[in-house]
N, C-alpha and C positions, 0 to 999 in steps of 0.2 A: 408405602412416602405414595399418596396422590400427586398430580399437579397440582390443584388444588388448595391441597392441604402446604406445599412448599412453597407456591408463588404469595401462599396469604404470610408470611413471613417477612416477606420482604416489609421494611419500617420506612415511611420516605423522610421523617426526621432525621434519623440518620445519615440518609444517604447525602440530607443537604447540609451535614455536620459536618461527615468527611468532603465536601465541596469546600465548605467555607476553611475547612483546618490547613487543607493544601492550596485552593489559590490565593492565603493570602503573602501568596510568595513569587516574585518574580522568577521562574525556572531557567534558566540558561543552561545549559546542558555544561556540566563541571564547575561549575560554583555554590557555593556555601549556603544560597537559598536553596538551590535545587537540590543540596545536600539534606537540606533541614525538612522537605518535603519529606524526601525517603526514609530520613529518620521517622518522621507521624505516621508514615505507613507501617514501618517495621512495627511501628510500637503498638498501632492498633492492630495488627497481624499478633504479635505474642497476646494479647487482651484477650484474644479467640481463642488462647492454648496452642497455637502455633509455634513451629521454631522458623521463622522465616532468616535467610540467608541473604545478608548483605556485602557485596564485595565492590572493590573499584579494577574495573577493566580500563587499558589503553585504547584511546580511539582518534583518530583526526577530526576535528572539529573546528568551527569557523564562528565566530563571534563578531557579528556588524556592530562598531563602539562609533563611529561619526561619520555624516557627509556634509558637504556644503557645494552650492550651485550657485553660480552668477552669468548675467548674461548682459552684453552692453553695460555694465556698471549696477545692474540690478542684483538685489541676492535674494534666492529663494530657498524656502524649507523644505529637504529631502531626505530621504533616509536610505540607505543601502544596504546590501543585500549577502546573506551567508554564502559561502567559497567563491563573493567575487573576489577580485584580486582589489588591495590598495593601489590609492592614485592620488599623486602631491599635484597638484593645478596643474590637470589632465587638461588640456586647450585642444580645442577644435567648429568647425564650422555647424551650425544646428541645422539637421536635414530632417525635414518633415517625413516618417515614412508610413505608408499603409498597411497596416498588422493582414490584411487580408488578402494583399498582394507583393508579397516580400519578393518573387520572381518580375517582379515586374521591370523593365529599364529604370535604373538609376543614374545620379548623376556623374561623372568621374571623379569625380573631388571627392567623392565617399571616403577613401581611404586615409585621406586625414578629417573626416569627421565624425559627428557623434548623430544617432541615429535618435529620433525625438517617433514614439510610438505609443499607440494605446494598448492598454489591458492592460495584468497582472504579470511582473516577472516571472516568466516559466524557464528552463535548459532548455527547451527545444527553438522557443523564440532566439533567445540568448545566441544560442548555437549558430543560428541562421544570421543573424546579427550578425554576428564575429567573421562568417566565414565571408560576405558580402564584402567585408574589405572596412568597416566600421571600425573606430576606436576607442568608440565607448557609447551607451544606449540611456537612453531616458524613458522610461515608464509613464504615463499616466493612469491615475487608477481613476476612483473616483473621490468623494469628499474626501473619505481617508485612504490612507498608504496602507498596503497589505507586505506585511512582513512574509518572504519568501527566502529558498536556497535555489539558487540557478545553476548549481551544478549537476548532470545528470551522470553521475557518478556514485553506486550505490555504495553505500558505507567506506572505511578507509580502503583508499586504489592500492592496487597494487604497482609496479613498473613500468607495466606497458598501459595504465588508465589514466596516468597522470598526463598525457597530452588531451586530457577529454575535460580535465579541468577549465574554466571561463578562464581566459585570458584579457578581456578587456574588463574596465570598469562600469558599475551596473548603477542606475538610483532610480527611485519611485518619485513622484509626485503628486500632491493632489491634483483634484479637476481644475482647480480654479487655478492651482498654477498653471498647470497643462494648456488651458486656455492662453494665456499670456505668451508661454514656449510657443505654441502656433502663430501667433501674430508675428513674434518675432524672429519666426524661422520661415515667415514669406519675403521677407529680407534677406540680406545677408547678414546673418548675426553669429557671432562665435562665442560659447558657452566654456565655461572652467569649470571641473570637478577636480573635489578633494574626497576620496572617499579613504576610512580607515577600518579595515576587516580583520579580526586577531585569527590568524588561521594554524594551528599548529595541533602537532599530538600532545592528548592531555588526559591523563584519568577521571572517567564518568563511574557513575554509581549502576549497579546492576542487583537489584532484587530478587527474588523467586522465593518459594515455598512451597511445598508439597501436602497436599491433605491427601492421605493415602488410606485406603479401603480397610475396613476390619478383616478383611478377607478378597483375594482377589489375584489376578495375573499380576504381570512383571508390566504393564502399561500404561500410557498418563496420556492424559491429555491437556496440551499448551495452552492458555486463556493467556492472551499478552495486550499490555497496552503503554504507550510513552507516559513518564512524567512530566519530562523536559518543557518547555512551553513558549510562546512569543508573550511577552508581557504577565498577565496574572493568569492567562488562561483556565479560565474557568468552566467554559466548557469546552477546550481544547487545552490539557485535556481533563481537566479536575473531577467533570461528573462520570466521567469511564473508570479513573480512578477510582472514585467513590463504587460506581458499580462494581468493581472488581473485588472491593473489601464487601461491601454485602455480599457477595454470592460467596466469598471466602467464609464469611462470618457463619451464613446458613449453612454451608456446607461441613464446616469445623465439627457439627453435630450430629452430621447424617452419618458419618465413617463407615458404622455397618453396614449403610445401603449403597455406598458405591463399589461398584465392581472393578474400578480401577482409579490411576491415580489424578488427580486435578494439581495440575502445577500449573503457579500463577505468577505472572515473569511481567516486572516493572522496568521500564526500559528505560535509558538516556542515551541521548543522540538522534533523536528522531529528527527533529525540528532543525538542528545543527549541523548533524553529522552525515544527511541522508539517510536515515534508517542504520547507522552504525552501531548501536548497540545491540540489537537483533542479530543484526549479520555479523558480529564478532562473537557474540553469545552462539548461535550457529558453528560458526570457523571453529571454534572452541569444543562443540558438542556436536559436531555431524554424526560421530558412531552412535551415538548415544540416541541421538532422534531418530534415526535412519530404524534402529533396532525395536525401539520402546516407544515413538510416538504415534497416538494413531488417527491424531487432526491439530490444525490450532484453529481456535476461538482466538478475533482479533476483536479490540474495541476502541473509537473515536468520536470526541465529540457528541455523546449522544444525551437530551435531555433540554433541547433549546428550544427556545419561547418559539411557538409557531411550526412547532418541525412535527409533522402530521404528518408525513408520507412515511411509509415503514416499507412499502411492496419493492423496492427498486435498491436495497443493500446487496452488497456483494455478496455471490458464494460461486465454489466451483457446482456443477452439474450435478458431481455424486455426492455430494453436501444439501443441496436444495431441499430435501423434504424436509431435512428437521428444518429450518428455517418457516419452512411452509405450512408445517405444522404448528409451530412456536407464534408466527406472527399473526395467523387466523385466529388461534385459540385466545390470543391478546387482545388484538385490536381488532377482532374481525376484515382484515383485510388480505383480499385475495395477493399471497407473494407472488411475485415477477422472476425477481432476482437480474441482477446483471454479472457480466464477465468479471474479472479483474482486472484494472488497468494495472502498470506496473508501481505502486506505491504504499503505504499502508502498512509497514513493517513486513512486507510479504517476502520476506528474507528464506524461507522454509523451502521455496518449491523444485529447488536443486535435489535437496535432500528424497524430495517425493512426498512431504506431506500436506492431505487434500486442508481447505482453507473455507472457514465458514465465518463470513461478516468483513467489515473494517469500521466501517461508519452504520448508522442503522437507521437512524431517523432525519427525513430531510423536510427542510419547507415546500411547500407546494409553489407551480411555476404561475408566474401572474396569469390573472386572465385577463390582463391588456394584449392588444393585436402590438403591442409597441416595449419591447421589454425594457427594462430600464438597465443601467451599465452593470449595477451589480449582479444580475440575474444572468446577464452574457456571461461575468466572468465565469458564475458556479455552474453553466449549465441550463439556461430556461430555456423555457422554449420546448422540453421535453416533460416529463412526467414529473420530475423532482428538479430542484434548483439549488442543493446544496445546502450547507449547515448554515447557514445564516448571515447576513451582511457584515457581522462584527468578528467573524472568523478570522484570525491571525493579526486583530488590529488592537488597537489599546482599548477598547470598547468589549473586548472579551472577558465581561466580571458579572459577579453573582446575580445582577438583577438579568439580564437573561438567561436565567434558568427557572426551566417550569419544573416545578416540584411534580404535578401529576405526569408529566411528561417523561421523567427521569424516572419514576417508579416502575412506568409503562415499561420502559427501555429495557431498566433493570431485571424486570421480568419473564420479557423474550429473552433476555440472556438466560435469567436463572432454566428458564423450561430447557431452550436449547441444550444448553450443559447437558441437562441431569439425562437429558435423551440418551448422550453421548455416554458420561460416566456411571450411570445406574442401571441404564438395561446391558443384560452380556453379551449380546449381538449389536454390533458397531451398524449405525445407519447410514451406511457407507453402499450407495451403487454405482457401481462400475461399470453397469449398463450405460447407465446415462453418461457417465465418463465417454464411453467407447462412442455414445452417440454425438457428443459434442465434437470428441476428436475425428469421423469419419464426416461431420460437416465441414469442417477446417480441409479436411484433404480434397473434399468435392469442390470447395473455393478454389484449391490451389489446381485442383486437374483442367477446371474450365477457366484458367488464367494461361496456365502452359499451354495450354492447345495441345499439339503434339509433338513438343518437346520433349516430354517424359512420358513414361506409363504409370499410369497409378492405379492398373486393375488387379494388379498383384496384389500391392498390399492394401487394397478396401476390401479385397474379397476375403482374405486372411484376416482383416480384422474381422469383418463382420463373422466370419467361422469362430473366433476367439470369442464373441459377443455370445453366439446361441453356448457353445458349449459354456462360456460361465453360466448362464442362467440355466440350465441344464444341471450341469456338477452343485449349485449352490442348493438347487432347491432339496437334496439330499446329503448335507454336509451337515454335523454339528455346529452349535454357534461357537465352539472355539474352533476347530477347522475353518469357518466363514472366515472367524477374523482373521486367523493367518492368512487365508489366502488373500483377504479384502487389504490388507497391510501389505503384502506383497506387490501386488499386484498397482498400489497408490504410488510405489517409488519408480515404477516405467511410466504410468499413464501420467502423473502429475507434470513430469518433465518431458514429457511429448508432447504436452496437449501447452504448456506455460515457461518452456526453455527455451531459448535459443543458439547458445551458446553451450558452456561446458555446466555439466552440474553441479561441478566444484565451484563455481564462481559466481557470479550479480550478472545478469544483463543490465545494462545501463536503462535510466529510466525513459525511455521511452514506448511509443504503442504497441503492443504484443497482440499479432494476430492470434487464432488459432494456428496451433503448428507452427511456430515461431521460425523452428530449423529452418524452415524452406521460403523463410522471405527474402532470399535471393532472388527469386520467381518473377516479384516487382522489377526489376534490374534486366531481370532479362527480355523480360518482355520488352523493353523498349530500346531494345540492342539491335545494331543493323544485323539481317540474317546475313549467316555465313560467313563471316571472319572471326578471326581466331579470338576476341577475344567472349565472345559468344559461346564459340566450343571448349575453353577454359572453365567458363560460367556454369556451362551446363555438366562437365566433368565434376564441379564441385556440388553440383546437385544430384546429381547421380550416386555420389557417396554419400553423399546428407539423408538419401531417401535409401541406399542398403542400410545405414545406422538404425532407420528406423525399423525396416523390414526384419531387421535383427531384433531390434524390441518387440516387434509382433511376434516374430518366432520364440520369444523365450517366454512371452505371455500365456502362449498357447499351451509349453510346455510347463512351466508353473501350474495353471488350472487342472493338465491331466494329471500332476505328482501328487496333489491335494484330492481330487477326485479318486484317486484309483489307492493312494494309501491311507486316505482319512485322516492321518496323523505326521505332523511334524512342529518339532517343539522349540523350535530356533529360526529365529528367520536371518540370514548371513547373506 
């Protein structure tokens, strides 16, 4: 099977048909219309001769239902957000807050006030506003209001994480309303908010299907995307579901050419449960994923009109060569890639599963020196500007889809997946993962100064890299794959997990080697006091944990190098 013949099977008409069939439903997590979309996906997979499994799982889901806002006898349209609390006639003085300077001096009466702030409603800003003492928050969006989830808690919360759920009501208004509220905030004005958010444990669907090889090992690649949506969600995430179906159709006829299983997973709970579906799946299948999953490919919001930038998609360094090859082959663009943020159903880092993609194609940045409000929201000013102005709004409809872009994106995914499931040797470069970790350790060492010694852990890790490169040049494909998977189980958490491998970090930015984030606090502390000593002790213990991981990596490589065989990853 050649790559050219494989991508030549992508059918643009089918892709648009799948998308329109899914995007006819407003797919709030756990609702009847969402289930209709899942049933359509199941029936389509069955038409390919596959045997999908559609089940329900329990998850903590939050559906915004209604919101109202008034100020000085004027009423304004607004929306509220997932995971924000409901509020009945919540009153407070309206105070304008600068999003860029949340730490500046604020009025003393903010403790009975509601903040008015530019931007989209994000967990980090909501938490800051809450911690500053405001009793509510109003976000000013663009001409459209953007549906958001404002909790940083990943998936269903444990008792310890309940305290991290938002405690203040949150609404968003459009730009025109925002201008009027700004005027009102310049005098002493009081606002009244009422919000209704339905938040509870409820059943949500999960659909999985395996495309198994005619012969091969017992490993699999996980290819996933969410079905739930805001409004009709044609791009987010109808096109992604369509791409998954087309990839399934093509590989359903190529089983004899697979070296390992391709497992597709269609999630709910992404938009309204902070990735509750994928997190629950991980919780229920942790050991199977640990023992048999070679990687995770995620897909979100592909095929948008104007989405011409493919070079900036997310990838872990060890998977970057896959994306570089596919993006160059299909689009002609040189792939640069970006480190993952904590988003996009990346629920499998604790297990130690390397990840490829989340979104793929993005809008180009503005050529204007002055970026408009939408591009500022989506990261304008860099090399790409996000998924498009219609993302998470009522405007995410079929007319925002470019069939040619959708076909192109499907071809990239198909080519990337084929590299992983059709080749005997896994395209995972653990030397690249180690280099990325070394960069992170170097950054922390510069920040730490003389507080702790990084020499031992960095020298040992460099030794591990050299040993890995020497060993893998002499291993069979089978043994290389076993070693690559075993190393992933240690390297991915090393580079992407701040706390426990069996929990989920909250949704805030994670640097390289996030277990050492407390160095940020240490450098700001008064030198020589007890608090500094206590924190240095904590960091030393974290360093010991990481050093032990490096020691285990060295032992793993030596074991595989010397024995040459190991049938089971434990």
